[in-house]
N, C-alpha and C positions, 0 to 999 in steps of 0.2 A: 796780254795777261787778262784772264777772265776769272771772276769770282762767282761761284755758284752757291746760292743760298737756298737750301732745301729744308722745308719744314714738313715732316711727315706726320703720321698719327701720334707717335709716341717719342719721337726724337727730332733733333735739329742738327743738320750736318752742313758745314761750310767747307767748300773745297776751292782752292786756288790752283788753276792750271795755266800752263804756258803753251801756246800754239806755235808750231814750227813747221818749216818745210825741210825735209831731210833727203839728201840725195843718196845714190846707191852706195857711196863710199862712207856713209854714216857721218858726213860732215854737216852739221845742222846750220841752216840759215835762219837765225832768230828773227822773228817778226813780232810786233805787238798784236794785241787782240784784233784791232781794227784792220790792220793790213792783212792779217791771216784770214779774216772773214771776207775781205774783198777778193783776195787771191783765190779763195775756194770757189768763187763763181766762175773763174777762168780755168783753163786747162793747166794743170801743173806742168812745170818744166820737165823735159824728157829725163827719165831716170830718177825723179823725185817723188816723194809721197808725204802727206801730212802726218804730223806727230803731235800727240797731246801728252804733256808731262805734268804730273801732279807735283806741286812744289810746296803746298801747305794745306793743312786740314785743321778744323776745329769742330767740336761736337758737344752736344748735351744729350745724354741718353734718356733723360726724363722730361724733356721739354718738347712738346709737339702740339698738334691740333687738338688732341684729347685734353691736353693741359689747359688750352683755351676754353674748352667746354666746361671743365671743372671750375675754372676761375669765374666763368659766367654763372654757373650754378651757385657758387658761393656768393656772388654778387646778388643774385635773385633771393637767396636766403636772407642776406643782410637787409635787403630792401623790404622783404616780407615782414621781418621782425620790426622794422621801423614803422611799417604801415599798421601793424597790430601789436603795439608795445605791451598791452595789458593781457596778452594771451598767456594762459597758465602753462600749457604744455610746451615742450620744446620740439619745434618742427624737425630739427636735425635727428631726433630719435625716432621719427616715424619713417619707416622704409618706403612706404607707399608715396608719401609726400615728397621725399627726396628723389624717388624715381621719376615722379612727374616733373619736378624742377629740372632734373638732368635732361629729360627728354625735351623740355621747352628750351633749355640752354643750347642744346645741339641745334634745334630748329632756328633759334635766333642767330647762332653763329653762321649757319648756312646763308641766311638772309643778309647778314652783315658782310658777307663776302662780296656783295655787289652794292650795298648801301651803307652810308655812314651812320644812319640812325634807324631804329626799329623798336616797336613796342612788343613787350612780352606779356602774355596773358595765360594764366593757369586757372581753370575752374575747380572749385572745391579742393584746393591744394591741401588744406589742413583744417579739420573741424568745420567743414562746409563753408570755408571762407574763400572768396575769390581774390586773385592777386593780379595787379597790373603795374608795369613799370617800364622805363626806357633804359633801354639799356646801352729771366733776364736773357731778351733774345740777342743781345749784342756781344755777349762774352765769347761765343764760338767764333765770331768774326775777328775779334782781337787776337784770339789764340792762333787762328790760321794766318793772319798777317804777321804775327810775331814769328811763327815757324818759317814762313817764306822770306822773312827779312824785308818786307815791303810796307809801304804806307798807303793810305787811301788814295792819295794823289797819283800813285803809280799804277792803279788799276785802270784798264781800258774800258771794261764793261762789267756790269753787275747783272747776273741772270737769276731770276726767281724760279724756284722749282717747288713742287709740293702744293697740295691744296691749301695748306695752312697759310701760305703767303698771300692768299686772296683777300685777307682781312684788311680793309683800308687803314685802320689804325696802325697795324704793323708796318704797312708800306710807308706811312708817314714817318714812323720812327726810323726805318731804314734809310729813307731819303734824307732825313736830317743827319744821320750818322755819316752817310757817304757824301755830305756837303752838297746836296742838290744834284748829284750825279743821277742820270736817268736810269731807272730800273727796267731792265729788258724783260718783257712779258710775252714775246712772240711765240714761245714754245707752248705746246699743250702739256700742262704740268702733270696730267694723269697718264700720258702715254709716252712722253719723251724718254724716260729711263727704261721703260720696257722695250721700246724700239731700239735703243742703243744696245741693250743686252742681246736682243735677237740678232742684230748686225754682228756683234762680237762673236756670238755662237756660230753664225754662218761663216765667219772668217776662219774659225778653227776647224771646220768640217771640210774635208777634201772634195765632197760632192758639190759644193757651192763655190762659185767664183765671184768675189766681191773686190772692189777697189781697195788697195792697201791703205790702212789707217792704223798707225802704231799708237798704242796706249802704254805709257810708262807710269806705273803706279809708284807711290811713295812707300818704301818699306823702312819701318823704323827698327833699329837694332834692339834686340832684347836678349839679355844673357840668361841662359838656362843652365843650372847646375844639376848634374845627375850623379847619384852615388849608388853603389850596389856592393853586395858581398863579393869579394874577389873570386871565389870558386864558381859561383853561379854566373858571374859576369863573363868569366873565361869560357864557360860552357856555352853561353849565348853567342859569343864571338865565333866559336867554332861552327855554329850552325848557319852562319851567313852564307848566302849564295852569290853567284856572279852578279845578280841584279842589285846586290847591296854594295857594289864597288864604291859608289859615291859615299855611302855611309861609312865604309871602312876607311876611306881616305880621310874623312872628317875626324873619325875616332883616332886615327893615327897621330893627329896633331895634339891629342890630349894624353893618350896613354903610351904612345911610342910604337914604332913599327916592329921592334923586336918582340914585344909582348903579343902582337897580333900574329906574327909568324909562329910563335911558340904555341898559341892557341890553335892554329890550323893543324898542327902536327898531332894534336891530341885526338 
């Protein structure tokens, strides 16, 4: 069982997947994440192929690497005000000053990806004054674990994805949450998702031959109610073609087969 923690530019996504070996009769042989990883280095048994199934997800659509940049910018603003408490103007109302602080915050974040401490320096940030200073990601994890019905102890591996996970402070928070479990960083966070998408695209195209690897996504049920004026709805049903057979079948469970047959006669 593998937990993937992905921090992108504007969002954080946590996915829990289960790795299996499935034979041709679709009878899965369940293995944990460690065993599945070891078996992947050997040749799979005759007639079997690997399968990855999503069993839990958690996300925050407003929390990402850019959020860290904004937090750093706000920290720089606060430190600047503390360094110059008698300043009459408000630095937050000066667009040029805020742009400088945002640019410096982004630079500091990049440096902090490989260092635990760094100095920030902005020249003439506001009214020709120089500035110098040192400079909730766990909720999606809890949501994913709750959906999968698992605990932290049941996870075999934790894989970090996305450039936002390079920040040492965030790694410390995650390591504490996962009770000292090692955070796997062997993948290239900028290329791993792209390469996976390319492989899946090649698997769907008949011109390429790739080794089978089944991916089972987690589809959450959502009920959708549709209402329409009966005459116009009947007219729409009568225009359905053979290609819409599946749609007709689904509609029959809602409005009844007799009504569809009557619409076809019109």
